[in-house]
C-alpha positions in Angstrom: 21.1 1.6 -16.6 23.8 4.3 -15.2 22.3 6.1 -12.2 25.5 7.5 -11.7 25.5 9.6 -15.0 21.5 9.8 -14.8 22.2 11.8 -11.5 25.1 13.7 -12.5 22.9 14.7 -15.7 20.1 15.6 -13.4 21.8 17.7 -11.4 23.6 19.7 -14.3 20.0 20.2 -16.1 18.6 21.7 -12.4 21.9 24.2 -12.4 21.1 25.0 -15.9 17.6 26.0 -15.3 18.5 28.0 -11.9 17.2 25.4 -9.3 16.0 27.1 -6.1 16.4 30.4 -7.7 13.2 32.6 -7.8 11.7 33.7 -11.0 9.5 36.8 -11.6 5.5 36.2 -12.1 3.7 38.4 -13.4 0.1 39.3 -11.4 -2.8 41.6 -12.4 -1.5 43.9 -9.7 2.1 44.0 -10.6 5.1 41.0 -10.3 6.0 38.8 -7.6 9.0 36.6 -6.9 8.0 32.4 -7.2 9.7 29.3 -7.0 9.7 27.2 -9.8 7.6 24.0 -8.8 9.9 21.0 -9.0 9.3 18.0 -11.3 10.1 14.8 -9.0 11.5 12.3 -11.0 11.8 8.8 -8.9 14.1 6.0 -10.1 13.9 2.5 -8.7 15.8 -0.6 -9.7 13.1 -1.8 -12.4 11.7 1.7 -13.4 10.9 4.9 -12.6 7.4 7.6 -11.6 8.3 10.7 -13.7 6.2 13.7 -12.0 3.1 12.4 -10.2 2.4 9.8 -13.0 2.3 6.1 -13.2 5.2 3.6 -12.7 7.4 3.0 -15.9 9.0 0.0 -16.2 13.1 0.7 -17.9 11.9 -2.1 -21.1 8.9 0.4 -22.1 10.3 2.5 -25.0 8.8 5.6 -23.7 10.8 5.4 -20.6 14.0 4.4 -22.9 13.8 7.2 -24.6 13.5 9.4 -21.5 16.4 8.4 -20.1 18.1 8.3 -23.0 17.7 11.8 -23.4 18.6 12.3 -19.6 21.6 10.5 -20.5 22.3 12.7 -23.8 22.6 15.6 -21.3 18.8 17.0 -22.5 15.8 17.3 -20.9 13.0 14.3 -21.9 11.4 15.3 -25.1 8.3 13.8 -23.4 8.0 17.1 -21.4 7.7 19.7 -24.3 3.7 19.3 -24.7 3.3 20.1 -21.0 6.2 22.5 -20.6 6.8 24.4 -24.1 8.8 27.3 -22.4 11.3 25.2 -20.5 10.7 23.3 -17.2 
């Protein structure tokens, strides 16, 4: 696992979506600025934890696909059902 590449691509993806930049959230009485909730990714020597999910070893096919998406410069495809409008 190339941790440097993963971290570099995560930094680029965060910049792409405007990390830390407030977004307009429409409310019943108008609108307000809201900071998007981060989606934590914790990398370990032998696996990872995405969000508040379970530990996933690097040998697991879904974990390998997640990492490959990030290494290719994309958001993990497994996030599409939970975030259809983007992360």
